[in-house]
C-alpha positions as a printed Julia matrix, in Angstrom:
116×3 Matrix{Float64}:
 102.96   82.8    91.27
 103.78   86.48   91.71
 100.48   88.31   91.92
 100.0    91.77   93.38
 102.45   91.03   96.21
 105.26   90.91   93.68
 104.42   94.43   92.52
 104.27   95.86   96.02
 107.64   94.37   97.05
 109.59   95.69   94.06
 110.37   99.44   94.31
 110.48   99.87   90.52
 106.89   98.65   90.29
 105.72  100.82   93.2
 106.68  103.92   91.22
 104.88  102.72   88.07
 101.54  104.51   87.7
  99.84  101.64   85.84
 100.87   99.2    88.55
  99.69  101.6    91.28
  96.29  101.81   89.59
  96.0    98.02   89.3
  97.09   97.45   92.89
  94.71  100.12   94.24
  91.74   98.69   92.31
  92.51   95.25   93.73
  92.91   96.6    97.26
  89.56   98.42   97.05
  87.84   95.36   95.59
  89.28   93.14   98.33
  88.1    95.59  100.98
  84.59   95.58   99.53
  84.52   91.77   99.54
  85.74   91.82  103.15
  82.93   94.19  104.15
  80.39   92.04  102.29
  81.59   88.97  104.18
  81.62   90.8   107.51
  78.06   92.03  106.96
  76.97   88.7   105.46
  75.79   90.4   102.25
  75.81   88.33   99.07
  76.26   89.73   95.58
  72.55   89.2    95.0
  71.67   91.14   98.17
  74.1    93.93   97.3
  72.57   94.12   93.83
  69.13   94.45   95.38
  70.29   97.22   97.71
  71.91   99.08   94.8
  68.96   98.49   92.46
  71.19   96.87   89.84
  71.59   93.32   88.53
  73.75   90.67   90.16
  75.78   90.6    86.91
  76.46   94.33   87.32
  77.72   93.73   90.87
  79.94   90.91   89.62
  81.32   93.27   86.98
  81.92   96.03   89.56
  83.77   93.61   91.84
  85.84   91.97   89.11
  89.04   93.64   90.32
  89.78   95.51   87.12
  86.95   98.02   87.4
  87.84  101.72   87.65
  85.37  102.76   90.35
  83.97  106.26   90.47
  83.75  108.01   93.8
  79.96  107.91   93.49
  79.99  104.13   92.92
  82.29  103.51   95.89
  80.11  105.73   98.06
  76.93  103.9    96.96
  78.45  100.47   97.64
  79.81  101.61  101.01
  76.41  103.01  101.97
  74.65   99.82  100.86
  76.97   97.85  103.14
  76.42  100.24  106.06
  79.77  102.0   105.9
  81.02  105.54  105.34
  83.95  105.71  102.93
  87.23  107.36  103.86
  90.35  108.02  101.83
  94.03  108.51  102.58
  96.89  109.76  100.42
 100.49  109.02  101.38
 103.53  110.83  100.04
 105.64  108.61   97.78
 108.99  107.65   99.27
 107.71  107.34  102.83
 106.5   104.48  104.96
 102.96  104.66  106.44
 104.23  106.5   109.57
 105.68  109.31  107.46
 109.37  108.4   107.69
 111.56  109.25  104.73
 113.5   106.5   103.07
 110.96  103.76  103.68
 110.49  101.18  106.38
 112.97  101.38  109.26
 114.03  104.98  108.71
 114.03  107.15  111.83
 113.87  110.59  110.18
 110.42  112.14  110.68
 109.2   114.97  108.46
 106.15  117.14  108.35
 102.94  115.12  107.88
 103.3   113.0   104.73
  99.71  111.85  104.4
  96.23  113.31  104.06
  93.05  111.54  105.18
  89.46  112.44  104.42
  86.38  110.98  106.11
  82.75  112.04  106.1
């Protein structure tokens, strides 16, 4: 079974915009579930905090939902968190090296982070 891991390991898929969107939605959804578990907040409790139905929360957390910034901020707030966001330049590893993992060449900053 391939799953999202298959997409992230294959360079041709990493450069595919549709795959990037799908992977990012799944990463965000997984992070929200992790925060819910950490804070011991059920879907029903989250729904109550957001003033929406449990079915609406289930729909939001389905993994294929295109979240708005406002929705992500509301969910984060309801869970007691402040959202932050980071953009990384394509073709670099997370530390900003060109050529991917293991490369030693360091460039100017290759990422941008925003937090409230």
